[in-house]
N, C-alpha and C positions, 0 to 999 in steps of 0.2 A: 369363382370366388370373385368378390366384388372389390375392385381396385377403388382405394382411397381418392377422393377428389379434393384437389387443392385449388384456392381462388388463384386465377391467373391474373397477374398484375402487370403484365408486360404491356398491355394495350393502356394502362393508365398513365404511362410515361407522357408528360407535358413539355419537360424540357430534357435534353440530353438524350444519350442513346444506351440501349441495354437494358438489363433488369433493373427495375426501379426501387428493389427493396434496400440495396445498400444506401441509396442517398435518403430513402424513407426512413430508415432507421437513424440517420444522423439528424433529420429535420424533425422528427416527431417531439423530440424534446425542445426543439427550438420554436416550434409552434406553441408549445406548452408554456414557454416563457411570457408570450403575449396573452395568453388565457389567464395565466396566474396574475400577472399585472392588472389585467382587467377586472379580475374579481378580487381587488384588494379588500372591498369592503365585506366580503363575505368569506371568513376564514376557512369555513367547511368546504365551500366550493372550491377555493382556492387550493386546498389541500388534496380535494378529489383529483383535480387536474394532474397534480404530481403523481398521483398513485395510477391514473389512467395512463398518463405518458408512459410511465415505467412498465406497466403491463403491456402495451401496445409495442413499445420497444423490443421488450424480450420477445414476445410473440413474433415480431418480423425476423429477429435474429435467429430465433429457435426453428423458423421454417426453412432456413436455409442449411441448417446443421445435417440433415441427412444426405443432401447433396454434396456438401463438402465432404464429410466422411466417405461418400462414395467417388471421390475425385474429381468434382466438379468445381469450378469456380465462378463467382457471379461478379459481373463486371458492369458499371455505369459510367459512362464519361461525358463531360460537357464540352469536349472538344478540345483543341489547342489553346493553352493557357499562356505560354511564354517560351520562345525559343524552341518551338517544336514539342514542348512538353505539354503533356495534356493533364487536364483537372479531371483525374479519373479515381474512381473508387473501384477496389478489387476485394472480394471475400474469398480468402483462402484458409489453409487449416491454421496458420500462425495467427492471422487476424481473428479468427473465430474464437480461438483460446481467450483472448483478451476481451473481444466483444460480448460473448456469451457471459463470462463473468461479472463484468461490469454491469450490464442490462439486468442480470439476475438480482444481484445484490442491492441494485437500486431500488428495487420493489420494497425489500425490507427497510432500506434506508429511509425511504419517503414516510413509512408508517413512524419509524423512530424518531425520525426529525420533528414531526407534528407532535408526538408527545412530550419530546425535551423543550422545543420551542415555547409550548404552551405551559408546560410545567414551570418555566422559568419566567414566563411573561415577558419573553425579549422582545425588545424593540425591533423594527425594520424587518418583520418576518415576510412581508411581501417580496423585498427585496432578496432576501436570504433565499427563499424558495425559488424565486426567478434565476438568481445566479447559480444555484444549485442545479437546475435543470440544464443551464447552458454549459455547464461544465461536463455534464454526461454526453451532450451533444458532440462536443469537440473531441471528448476521450473517443467516442466511437469513430469519429472521423480520423483519429490517430490509428484506430486498428484497422481501418479498411482502406488507408492510403495506399495507391498504387506506387508511389514513386517517392523519392526524397523531398522533392520541392511540396508536395501536398501533405506529407507528414509534417513538414516544418511549418506550413501555414496552421495546421489545427494544433500543432505543438505550443506554438506562440498563442493562439487564440486561447487555449486552455490557461496559461498562465494570467493572461488578461481578465478572463470571466471569473477566476477564482480569487483574484484579489479582493474584491468585496467581501468574500468570506472569510479570509484571513484577518482583514481590518474590520470586520463587522462591529466590534465593541465601539469603534470610533475614538478610543483613548489614544494618548500620545504612545503608548506601548504597543497597541495594536497597530497603529500606522506605521511605526518603526518596523514592526514585524512584517507588515505587508510590503514596505519598501525593500526589505532585505529579501523578501521571498521574490519580488520582481527583479533584483539585481542579479540573483543567482540563476533564476530559471528563464526570465525573459531576455535580459540583457546578456548575461554570461553563457548560459546553456544555448540560447538562441543564436547567439554570434557564433559560437563553435560549429553548431549544426549547419547553419547556413554557410560557414566557410568551408566545412567539409563537403557540403552539397556542391558548392562552386568548383572545389578541387576535383571531385569525382566527375562533374560535367566537363571540365577542362581536358581531365586525363582521357576520358573516354573518347572525346573528340580529336585529341592529339595522337592516341596510340590505337584507336579503334576504327572502324567502319563509319561511324557515326556517333554523335554525342548523346547520351542517354544517362537518365537517373532512375530508371524504372527497375525495381526490385526484380532479381533473376536475370537481368540483362548486362549488368554492369561488371561482373567478375572476369568474364572472357576478355574485356577490353583493359581492365586493370592489371590483369596478369602481364599484359604486353608493356606496361608503364615502368618507369625508372622505380625499383622497389622503395627508394626513399621517400618520393612523391606520395606513392600509395601508403605508405606507413604514416605519413604525416595527414593524409585523409582518414584513416582509421582512426589515429588518435584524436583528432578534432570531432569526429561523430561520436566515438565512445565516450569521450568525458562530455560532450555536449548533452548527450542524452543521460550521462551518469550524474549530471548535476542534478537534475530531476528525481533521480533514483537515489539522492543523498549519498554518493559514493565520497569516501574521503579523498581529498580535503574538501571536497563542495559540499559538505553536509550541514554546515551550521545553520543555514536558514530553517531546517526541518525542526529542531527542538524550539527555536523561537516562535514558530508558528502556531505552538501550542497555545499561545495566547487566544486563539479562536474558540468558538463553542466546540462542543464535543462532536456533534455531527461533522463539522468541518474536518476535525481530526481525523475521523473515520473515513471521510472522502480522501483526503490527503494522503492517507497511509495505506489504505486497503483498496478502495474501489477504483479510483481514477489516477489521481496525479502522480505519485511515484512509481506507479506501475505503467504509466505512459513511459517514464524513464527507462526502466527495465526492459519494457517492449521495444523501445527504440533501439538499445544495445543489441537485443536479440535480432531485430531486423538488420542492424549493421553487420553482425558476424554472420549470420545465416543467409542473408539475401543480397547484400551490397557485396561484400567480399568472398561469401561462401566459405565452408570450412577448409577446403582445399588450399584456397589462396591465402587464408587468414594464417593457416599452419606454416606455408611457405615463406610468409612474410615474418613469421616467428613473433606476431602481436598477441597471440593467445596467452602464452605463459606469463608475460608482464600483465595482461589484464586479469588474469586468474589470481595472481600475485597481489595485485592493488586490492581486489575483491576480498582476498582472504585476510589481508591487513584491515581491511575496514570492518569485516564482521567481527573479528578479534578485538579491535580497538573500542568499537562501538559497545560492545558487550561489557567490556571493562569498565567504561565510563558509566554505563547504566547501573552498575553496581552501587554508584555513589550518589544516585537521585532519590531524593524523598519524595518530591512530587511525583504523584502517579503517572500523570500525562507525560511528563519529562522523561521518566523512565522508559515508558513506552515508545517514545519518539526515538531513543537511542536503539531500543530494541529493533524499530523498523529499519533504521540505517544499516543495523546489522543483517536482518533478514533479507532486505533487498540485495545486499551484495553476495548472498547465496546464489541467486537467480543469476547474477552476472557471472559468478565464477563458474555455475553448471554450464552455462553456454559456452564459456570461454574454454572449458576442458576440451571440446571439439571431438568427444566421444559420443556414439549413441546413447548411452546411457547417462552419461553427463548431460547431454541436452535434453532428454526426457525428465530428467529430475529437476532441471532448472526451470524448464516449462511448466511442469506440474507444481512448482512451488509457488508460481504465481496465483493460481487458485487456493492453494493450500494455505499460503500465508495471508490470503484475503479474507478467508472465512475466519481464521484464528485471529488475526489482529483486529478485524472490524468486531468480533464478539468481545475483546479486550476493551476496545474503546467505547462500545456501548456500555459494558458494565461500568466503566470509569464514569460516564456520562450519568448512570442511573444512580450509582452512588451520590453523586454530587446533587442531583435532583433530590433525592430522598433524604439525605442528611447533610449536604453542603461541606463534605469532606473530601479533600483532595490530596492531603499528604498521607503517605504510608504510616508514619509515626503516630498517626491519629486513628488508625484503624483497628487497634487490637479489640477482639471480640465482636466487631462488626458483621461477622457471619450469622449471628443470630438474629440481627435486623434485617439482612437481606440474604436469606440462605441460598435461593436459586440464583441469583446474580452473582453471588461469590462462588457459587458451585460451576456455574458455566465459565466464570474467569479461570477457575483451575482446571476445567478441561482444555480451554484454549492455551493456558499457559503450558501444560503438559505437551502439547501438540507442538509448540514453538520450541521445546527442548528436544523434541524427537522421540518423543515416548511412544511406543507401538500403541496401534489401533486408533490412532488419530493421525490427521493429514499429515504433518509436519514429517512423521516417521517415513512414510512411503517416498516422499520427494528427496528427502535426505538420504535415505537408503540407495535410492537410484544414482544420487550425487557421488556418494562415497564408491560405489563399484564403478561409476564412470572415472572417477579420479584414479583409482587403481589401475585402470586399464589405459591410462594416459599415454600417447606415444606420439612420434612424428619427427621429422627432420626438418629443421628450422635455419633460416638465414640471418637472422638477427643476432643471436648469440651462438649461432653454429650449435644447437643443443642436438645431441645424438638422441637416439631412441632410449637408450639406457637413462640418460639424464632426464630425458622426458619422464619415465617412468619414476624415477626419484622424486622428481617435482610433483607427480601425482600423488605419490605416497605421502609428501609433505601437505598437500592439499586436503587429503583424506584426514590427516591427524589433526589438521585444523578444525575440519567441519565437526570432529568429536569433542575436541577441547571447547570449541564453541557451543555446543550442546550441554556441557557441563557448566558453562558460564550462565547460559539460559537458566538451568535450574538454580544456581546461585543469587540471580537477582529476581526471579519469580517466586521460589520458595517462601521467603520471608513473607510476601504478602499473603499466601494462602495460610501460613503458619500462624501470623499473627492475628487473622481475621477468624479462624477457627478454633486454633488451640491456645489462644491466650484470651485473658478477660482485661477489662479496663483497669482493674486494680491488681493484676498478677502478671507481669510480661517480664521480658528479658530482651537484651540488646541482641540485634541480629547482623548478618554481614554488612560490609561496607555499605554505608550510606552517605556521611559527610565527613566523619573523622577518619583519619588513616588508619586509626587503631581498631575501628569497627563502630557502628552505632552511632547516634547523634553526638554532636559536640557536648550538648549539655547533659547527656546520659552519664558523663564521667564527672564525679563528685569532685567538690573542692572543700577546702576547711570550712567554708561558710554554707555549703549546699549539700543536701544528700543526693546520691546518685538518682538520676531519672533515666528510664529505657525509652526505646523506640515507641512502646505502644502508649504510654501515658504522657502526653505533653503537659506537664504540670507546672512548667513555667513557659511564658510566651517566647516565642522567637525574638531575637535581638531586632531592634530597629535596623533600617536598613544602613544607616551610619556607622552601626556598630558591627555589622554583618561583615566577615571577612574569608567566607567559603569561597570556592573555585565558581561559584554560581554568581557572585557579585555583580550586579549590572544587568541580568537577564530579567525581563520583564515577566517572563513566565513564572519565575520562581518567587518574586517578591509581590506582583500583581496579576497573578493567574486570572484568567477571564472567567473560569468556571467558580473560582471562590469569589468573585466580585459583586455576585448577584444580590441584589438587596432581599433579605429575608422578608417572607410575608408570613401572617398568621395563619390565613385559611389557604388551604391546598387548592391550588387552581387546576388541578387535573380532574377534569370533569370524567366520572364515572368510574373513577379508579377505587373508589371505596377507601381510599388511604387519607387517614386524617392528620397524619404527620404528628403523631404524639410525641416522637422524640424530639421534634422541631418546634415545640410549642415553646420554647423558650429563646432568649435572645442569643443563644450561644452561636457561634460561627464556625463550624468545622469540629470533627471529633466526637466523643460521647456527650450527651447532655448531661447535666446534673442526675445522678440516679442511675446512670449507665444506660446502655442500650435496651431499647424495649423488644423483647422476642416477637417475632411474626412469622406467619406463615407465608409459603412461597407466593400465593395466589393475592396477597395484599401488601407486598413489600413496595410496590410502586404501580404506576399505571400499565394496563395491558398493551398500550401502544408502544411500550418500552420493553415490557417482558416477552411479548410476542417476538419481535424480532430476534432478542438476545437468545432466547430458546431455540428459535427455528435455526440461526447461523450456527450456534454451538453444534446442533444435531448435524447440521450439513458437514461441519469439521470432522466429526466421526464418521459419518458415512463415507466421506473422502478417504478416511484412514481405513476403514473395513472393506469396503467393496469399490475400491477407487475405479476398475474397470468398468462399472456399470453406470457410470456418471457421464463419462463422454470426454472429459478432460484428459484422462490417461491415453484415451484412444487417439485423440488429436495430437497429444505431445509424441506418441510414438510415431504417427505418419509423419510429421514434421521432422523428427529425427532421422527416420529412414530415408526420407525423400531427399533431404539436405545432404545425407553423409553416404547414401547409394549403399547402405548396409543394412541387412535384416538383423533386427535384435537378437533374434535366436541364433542365427549364425554366429555372431559376435561372441554369445554366451558359450557356444560350443566349441569355439575355436579358443 
């Protein structure tokens, strides 16, 4: 039998020690930044660098997957950084979950972004692509960081390099959203993470044999420390990372960041930014404190309770959002809390469900945002109340949206069902003796049942805020529609869908009267830039379709209308000519990926990685847990 031959990169290490692939995976997109900027005069070349960097990054990370699944770790170090702490990268099973996901989805995002930015003839495209590549570089740094200090550095760098993306439009609203994003994630979240890192360093020095912030080496020292100090460190780190995961009450930056172009929304919600927050919480619980100590300190139940409150509250708020991207933003705030709750359950099945929901949510939510962006590029429509009958104009896009929305609600055969099923089983099996509230095993079981019920209720709420979009797109027409569940008015439907003596009722689907001016509008969203001046709705309409090779003449958009059906209604189109292939290909591929994760999750790699993490951190075999 011929053994496979792999390229030996160990001799290529010019700086540092160890396997060069971890640092190469970080630097490849950083090098792409320089190439993108240098190619600013040649858009095709510039975007080719993005695609090549994405493929190279994914190839490097994929080459380490077999070894990681076999129990190997790949380590690279630059040496001592400060106070004896090394600047080191280490690839383990947990880091591989996030790195493999983000590098794979970046390939499709690179194609989609090219179609989107060209389709709207956006300004500053070179800066946009450069910042996009830099954000993926820092995200991989977060995934492969060996200790708290290194993860903090990449965590903060991610906030800095994504600011130009959030503020891309350069309007007052965009700059305000960018400043709020930095305030929450760079200053607020970063301060808490740095504070928690400092406390851990001090506690391991005071109560252990040596000061350390290396993952996997801190828990044994923290177990000897005063419980109150360890609880404070846990709270600092969990909330610091939770700020970027948009856990309540640190969530308000995320809906406001929807002022950014849709590819940025996809990056923020699915590929990199919010996932670093959820990943950071996972590192804190599983590798800084480890399950046994976290359970002994009693911090897992409050963290799970906060997450449960967050995903229920965010789902309720999402019901009242008419702007599609804003509804999706609150959906993200809800779904990210699933991950945190799954990890906080500290049961093997709960941990598997939480970790598996990282890729499951990414595939589904990226599909949803890509669909929202395609709808805007093709029709300039952003409000759900303007989408009655739009399914015949964009059948493939809205079908993919429906598949992803069903997965978000936990419908079987789509990725979201598998991860949520694991979490429900993990919640029911919750147990443990804690010191914070002196919770007994019986009380922990009761808390687990409450968390399982919260997951089920949240799934119903997901159906409630996604179904109206699918219903109005496929089962209503421009001139025949009815009010749907809560959007703006507390009684249901749009405020103007309720008739007065002077005006006949108008329903969600047909906005026959314009939205009130800003000074007349008194809904709960007053003052939010994304509702009154959404970035995707402010792009100047052009008569000629700028999408090269799309075969799309924008017959619907040949009028001066802005959003909603044009005079005469939506034109019926075939799936292959509803928008450019640069957008349809990523939408279709990622939606299919969400189905594959739901039908054969064990064949993709993410489930196997999640199981290995859960069994390694808890010391329990999943089949033994099930049989007992």
